[in-house]
C-alpha positions in Angstrom: 1.5 22.9 4.2 5.2 23.6 4.5 7.7 23.1 1.7 9.2 20.1 3.6 5.8 18.4 4.1 4.7 19.1 0.5 7.9 17.6 -0.8 7.6 14.5 1.4 4.1 13.8 0.2 4.7 14.6 -3.4 7.5 12.1 -3.8 10.7 12.6 -5.6 13.1 10.4 -3.5 14.1 8.1 -6.4 17.6 7.4 -5.1 19.2 6.0 -2.0 20.1 9.5 -1.0 16.4 9.9 -0.3 14.9 12.9 1.5 15.9 14.0 4.9 13.4 15.8 7.1 14.9 17.6 10.1 12.0 17.5 12.5 12.6 18.9 15.9 15.3 19.5 18.4 16.3 17.2 21.2 14.2 19.1 23.7 11.1 18.5 21.7 11.7 14.8 21.4 12.5 14.5 25.1 9.1 16.1 25.9 7.4 13.3 24.0 9.0 10.5 25.8 12.1 8.3 25.2 13.3 8.1 21.6 15.2 4.9 20.6 17.1 6.7 17.8 17.4 10.2 16.5 17.1 9.1 12.8 14.7 6.7 11.1 14.9 5.5 7.5 11.8 4.3 5.8 12.5 2.1 2.7 9.8 2.0 0.1 9.9 -1.2 -2.1 8.5 0.4 -5.3 8.6 3.6 -7.3 7.4 7.0 -6.0 3.7 7.7 -6.4 2.2 4.4 -5.3 0.4 3.4 -2.1 3.5 2.3 -0.2 5.3 5.5 -1.1 2.4 7.7 0.0 2.0 5.8 3.2 5.7 6.1 4.1 5.7 9.8 3.4 2.5 10.3 5.4 4.1 8.4 8.2 7.3 10.5 8.0 5.4 13.8 8.1 3.2 12.6 11.0 6.2 11.4 13.1 7.8 14.8 12.5 4.6 16.8 13.4 4.2 14.7 16.6 7.9 15.3 17.5 8.6 11.6 18.0 11.7 11.3 15.8 14.3 14.0 15.0 14.9 13.1 11.4 13.1 10.8 9.0 14.4 9.7 5.6 12.2 8.2 3.0 13.9 6.4 0.0 12.8 4.1 -2.8 14.5 0.9 -3.7 12.8 -0.9 -6.6 13.2 -4.3 -8.2 11.7 -7.7 -8.0 8.3 -6.4 -7.2 9.5 -5.4 -3.7 11.7 -8.4 -3.0 14.9 -6.5 -3.7 14.1 -4.1 -0.9 13.1 -7.0 1.4 16.5 -8.7 0.7 18.3 -5.4 1.5 16.4 -5.2 4.8 17.3 -8.8 5.7 21.0 -8.0 4.9 20.9 -5.0 7.4 20.7 -7.3 10.4 20.7 -5.4 13.7 20.0 -1.9 12.1 17.3 -0.5 14.3 17.2 2.7 12.3 15.8 1.1 9.1 12.2 0.1 8.5 10.5 -1.4 5.3 7.1 0.0 4.3 5.2 -3.1 3.2 1.8 -4.8 3.0 -0.3 -7.3 1.3 1.4 -6.7 -2.0 4.8 -7.8 -0.7 3.3 -11.0 0.6 2.1 -11.8 -2.9 5.4 -10.8 -4.4 7.4 -13.0 -2.1 5.1 -15.9 -3.0 5.3 -15.4 -6.8 9.1 -14.8 -6.7 9.9 -17.7 -4.5 12.0 -19.5 -7.2 14.0 -16.4 -8.0 14.5 -14.9 -4.6 14.8 -17.1 -1.5 14.2 -14.2 1.0 11.1 -14.6 3.0 9.1 -12.2 5.1 9.7 -14.5 8.0 13.4 -13.6 7.7 12.6 -10.0 8.9 11.3 -8.7 12.2 7.6 -8.0 12.3 7.0 -4.5 13.7 3.5 -3.3 13.1 0.4 -3.4 10.9 -0.7 0.2 10.5 -3.8 0.6 8.4 -6.4 -1.1 6.2 -7.5 0.5 3.0 -10.4 -0.3 0.8 -9.8 -0.8 -2.9 -12.0 1.0 -5.5 -13.3 0.5 -9.0 -12.2 3.7 -10.7 -12.9 5.0 -14.2 -11.9 8.0 -16.3 -14.2 11.0 -16.1 -15.4 10.4 -19.7 -16.1 6.7 -19.2 -19.5 5.6 -20.5 -20.0 3.6 -17.3 -21.9 5.5 -14.6 -22.5 2.5 -12.2 -20.7 -0.7 -11.3 -23.7 -2.7 -12.7 -23.2 -1.1 -16.1 -19.5 -1.7 -16.1 -19.9 -5.4 -15.0 -22.4 -6.0 -17.8 -19.8 -4.9 -20.4 -17.1 -6.8 -18.4 -19.1 -10.0 -18.6 -19.2 -9.6 -22.4 -15.4 -9.6 -22.5 -15.3 -6.0 -23.8 -13.2 -4.5 -21.0 -9.6 -4.5 -19.9 -8.7 -3.7 -16.2 -5.6 -2.0 -14.9 -4.0 -2.9 -11.6 -1.0 -1.5 -9.7 0.2 -4.7 -8.1 1.5 -8.0 -9.4 -0.1 -11.4 -8.7 -1.0 -11.8 -5.0 -1.0 -8.0 -4.4 -4.1 -6.1 -3.2 -5.2 -4.8 -6.6 -4.9 -8.2 -8.2 -6.7 -10.1 -5.4 -9.5 -7.5 -5.3 -9.9 -7.6 -9.1 -10.1 -11.4 -9.2 -12.4 -11.7 -6.2 -14.7 -9.0 -7.7 -14.8 -10.9 -11.0 -15.6 -14.1 -9.1 -18.5 -12.3 -7.3 -19.7 -10.9 -10.6 -19.8 -14.4 -12.2 -16.8 -13.8 -14.5 -14.5 -16.7 -15.0 -10.8 -16.1 -13.9 -9.6 -17.0 -17.4 -11.9 -14.3 -18.9 -10.3 -11.4 -16.8 -8.2 -9.3 -19.1 -5.8 -7.1 -17.2 -2.6 -5.0 -17.5 -0.2 -4.7 -14.6 1.7 -1.5 -13.6 4.2 -1.0 -10.8 2.6 1.7 -8.7 0.0 4.4 -9.1 1.7 6.7 -11.7 1.7 4.4 -14.7 -1.7 3.0 -13.7 -3.3 6.5 -13.7 -1.7 7.3 -17.1 -3.1 4.1 -18.6 -6.6 4.9 -17.4 -6.6 8.5 -18.6 -5.1 7.5 -22.0 -7.8 4.7 -22.3 -5.2 2.0 -22.3 -7.4 0.3 -19.8 -11.2 0.7 -19.2 -11.1 0.8 -15.5 -8.7 0.3 -12.6 -8.8 -1.5 -9.3 -6.7 0.5 -6.8 -6.4 1.9 -3.4 -7.9 5.3 -2.8 -5.3 7.3 -1.0 -3.0 8.2 -3.8 -5.9 9.4 -6.0 -8.1 11.2 -3.5 -7.2 14.7 -4.9 -7.9 13.6 -8.5 -11.2 12.1 -7.4 -12.2 15.3 -5.5 -11.3 17.4 -8.5 -13.5 15.3 -10.8 -10.6 14.0 -12.8 -11.5 10.4 -11.8 -14.8 8.7 -10.9 -15.3 5.9 -8.3 -18.0 3.4 -9.1 -17.6 1.4 -5.9 -15.4 0.7 -2.9 -14.5 -2.8 -1.7 -14.7 -2.3 2.1 -17.4 -3.1 4.5 -18.6 0.5 4.7 -18.7 3.6 2.3 -15.8 6.0 2.8 -16.5 9.4 4.4 -16.5 12.2 1.8 -16.7 9.8 -1.1 -20.0 9.4 -3.1 -19.6 5.8 -3.9 -21.4 2.6 -2.8 -19.7 -0.6 -1.5 -19.6 -3.7 -3.6 -22.4 -5.2 -1.4 -24.6 -2.1 -1.9 -24.0 -2.6 -5.6 -25.3 -6.1 -5.5 -22.1 -8.1 -5.1 -21.5 -10.1 -1.9 -17.9 -9.2 -1.3 -15.7 -7.1 1.0 -12.0 -7.0 0.6 -9.3 -4.6 1.9 -5.6 -4.0 1.6 -3.3 -3.5 4.6 0.0 -1.8 5.1 2.6 -2.2 7.8 6.3 -2.2 8.7 9.1 -4.7 9.0 12.6 -4.3 10.6 15.8 -6.1 9.9 16.5 -9.4 11.7 18.7 -9.5 14.8 17.3 -6.5 16.6 17.9 -6.4 20.3 14.8 -6.5 22.6 15.6 -3.0 23.7 15.8 -1.6 20.1 12.6 -3.4 19.0 10.8 -2.2 22.1 12.0 1.4 21.5 10.8 1.4 17.9 7.4 -0.1 19.0 7.1 2.6 21.7 7.5 5.3 19.1 4.8 3.8 16.9 2.5 3.3 20.0 3.0 6.9 20.8 2.2 7.9 17.2 -0.9 5.8 17.2 -2.3 7.8 20.1 -1.7 11.2 18.5 -4.3 13.5 16.9 -1.9 13.9 13.9 -2.2 10.2 13.1 -6.0 10.2 13.6 -6.1 13.1 11.1 -4.0 11.1 8.6 -6.3 8.2 8.9 -9.3 10.3 8.3 -7.8 12.4 5.4 -6.7 9.3 3.5 -9.7 7.1 4.1 -7.7 4.6 6.0 -9.0 2.3 8.7 -7.0 1.9 11.9 -5.8 -1.7 12.1 -2.8 -1.2 14.5 -1.2 -4.5 15.5 2.3 -5.1 16.8 4.8 -7.7 17.9 3.9 -11.4 18.1 0.3 -10.7 17.1 1.5 -9.1 13.9 3.8 -12.0 13.3 1.0 -14.5 13.5 -1.1 -12.3 11.2 1.7 -12.4 8.6 1.9 -16.2 8.8 -1.8 -16.4 8.2 -1.6 -13.9 5.3 1.1 -15.9 3.6 -1.1 -19.0 3.7 -4.2 -17.1 2.5 -2.4 -15.5 -0.4 -0.8 -18.8 -1.5 -4.3 -20.4 -1.6 -5.8 -17.6 -3.6 -2.9 -17.6 -6.1 -3.3 -21.3 -6.6 -7.0 -20.7 -7.4 -6.4 -18.0 -10.0 -4.7 -18.3 -13.4 -1.3 -16.5 -14.0 -1.5 -12.9 -15.0 -0.3 -12.1 -18.4 1.7 -8.8 -18.4 2.0 -6.9 -21.7 5.5 -5.8 -22.7 6.4 -2.6 -20.9 3.4 -2.7 -18.5 5.1 -3.9 -15.4 8.2 -2.2 -13.9 10.0 -4.4 -11.5 
């Protein structure tokens, strides 16, 4: 892996200056078809090291390798559980060079921050849903729990504390609460600590601040492969290739739940600019580089664009609102959540 690619995937773009990747010359782009802009900026709504950040950096590397965009900048803008970045996006009306990496977690954040921030996902331009990703029940290597059944038995007794990397309405929170429900654990009996992104969540697990975590797989695949973490179960419909872990259903719990990630653009884009951005993503979706990224990260292709993605977002807003109304508020210990 080149230095540029390694830097992109490892993170480190904590300021608006971000990280600029000079990808290819104009001749290489022209060979791949029309390019709507020479530069693309991917805004990540939380800190480096989490699922959004990893997805955006993978997207940047893949766009570069496929010679579809000349330069890709990835930068992180934190605050308000993602709503600060969404507000920034909406204020950049007409800027076709800017995209927001987002997903199920942002839908939940917008719902829970409605009284503090009036910005809505519907204020932005839907571009594309990219991937689905299973969540996983993950423990430290020295955890006494070798199976999900053993962990759930202790969980039912109230002895365990879970860690999640998303605030209420996000993928980790929803997967945790739905798994508890499937295991017969009352919502009020679920003890959890909330962290903003994967770095703090991993530290809490390894220091035994929590007993297990519910999280996406992609940002932890190397640690899992190295034996530094153990996966007791995955939440998708099928087991993940290369991962020795059953699904929830194979573990005796009738549930399947996944996270998804996609892209929004600012409002006010011209039809030509939106079509150009979509054309680049369509081209990326057909490349072997993107198929390899899907395989390597355990992602499921769920590509959806335009009006179809817009309708999906409307349905997700309604679904998340219903689930949040059914679950009690999450208590966040001081210092656990970074927003």
